[in-house]
Steps between C-alpha positions, in 0.01 A plus 500: 500500500136452401380146456292519180279223368318521169187301415340398170270241347402366158327206331603282203405755234675772696808282537518457124427863413712680759562308824815311407644813340435688826665234716806489276532881494452521878776245564730677256452860609358529854738517796532154656409639843146556368294182510210408271211272600296364210157338528466297180149386408483171310840547338864401545736795443873443479670661798811683375633559856355292786708695753323824406164376372259266676216351296187363664207307358224760544227242559695343786642821647183709474203290618303816585531607135359167382212533747426856382499397134281197567252709696467779241572324167135506388407843634482763220593791732826318580580422138493829316132592495429838658224448762370855464537614135262790562757645744786450252355589157839593347703199605275214614623306193864508622499149643839524673351742754272229638700183431579405861559133418754576228701743712476311830828319429709812549307597812534164673866472397562827686301380805731197516817683397483754782529216751860441397768680697580835338501875554320564171280278287473617140244376251630495141298385199654206317469676163783725617835479325808607696720635220800627696675461831285586803700538819371456852571870566298609193203288601533612862464865392149413375412363846539787749505397865266782604220379267268201541429452129658598172355467150525630147228758438318565174278781382493870580767574756583127512239464774182410309557123478763274649686280254450174685774325303758625750437596860679449829385459859721597795443206733664688788228764491180438703288678237610249234401212724162658578446552127583135430246384760228717344606404146475129581167537681358659183558166326409268787168685544465594134129588502568761768844583357612505137148465362393818678773698320429695182745279309 
């Protein structure tokens, strides 16, 4: 049987808007064999099932995240300002595409979450609501053993953009581990990594 861990994070506003609702729905509907690791930033969620859900203080558990945010907090290109608007005339104003500081929480939560023993590590956005029973077998079908990654696609042919609110990494696959090393290096060496990307 696959050992599946799921990872998420949120801050105080997120806790109030959707985070607690997500935790409660997860504990109610997700198979108890599936574990959830939560990195809570400056907030104190109520844990509806401590045997299934583990909640960490993000600032204590993710020191590399804090260092990244401190380093880039005053840099416009890391906070939603497109560094090359002439290259992106149609969407340079879409701040989320260049807001590395804002979205670093989910990235660093994954970097830490994959260290925990599991066959698959699945990122799930905390604004998710689990509305009905989700068995281990049903979730396992979304995580095929012969693949290194799985995600929800959007756009033409469902391949244009990945929906990064739900994706899984097969930690038994060498390609997934190579990807994680490259992914993390893009943040550690951000000027040669994420800031060289188009968005």
